[in-house]
N, C-alpha and C positions, 0 to 999 in steps of 0.2 A: 799452241800460245808462246809467243817469244818474249812476252812480260815486257814489250816495248824495245826490246834488245836488237831484233832483227834488222837485216839491211832490205829486206824484199817484203813485197808485200805479203801477208799472211795466209790469204787465200791461194795465191801464186804457190807457196811452199805447200801448202796443204794437197792441193790438185797435183803438185809434182810427185809427191810422196806416195800418191795413190797410183799413178801413172808406172814409177818405178819399182815399187816395193809390193810384192803379196802380202797382205796383211792378215790373210786367213790364218788360224791356227797351224795348219800343214806349212804354209808358207814362211811363218816365223821360225818353226821349227829347223825347217831345210836350211834358211838364209843364215841361221845362227849354229847350224849344224849341232842341235841340242840334243841330240841320240847319243854323243859320245860321252864316254864317262868323265864329266868334268866336275860335276856338282859335289863329289867327295872332297876335291880341293877347296871349295867353299864353303862346305858346311862347318869348318873352323874357320874362326877369324874374319868370315864374309870375303868379298871381294872389293870392296872399296879401299883404293890407293895401293891395291898390291902390285906390284911388277912382276911377279914371281908365276903368277898364272897367265894362260891366253885367255881372258873372258871376251867371246865374240862379239858380245852386246857393247865393247866399250871400244871396239873398232870404229876407224873414220875411213876405211878402204874406199866407201861409195859417197865421200861428200862431195868430191868433185863432178861427180854425176848429177849429182842433186844439185849442185849450184850451177850447173852448165843448163839444166832442165828449166831452172828458175828463171835465169835471164831471158 
């Protein structure tokens, strides 16, 4: 749900996400490299607004690919 802020049809966005991303638990673990020891850094002070850690779930590296898929 884009809460009315989207520039593309929400159904098209959902379909593109389904095509591009493996949303299974294992797929998410692999995509975000969640088996690496990152969580110790986020256990204190969390991760919101921090620039001193590389939180893979904050990455926008695939945004262009998603935008092209929606067009």
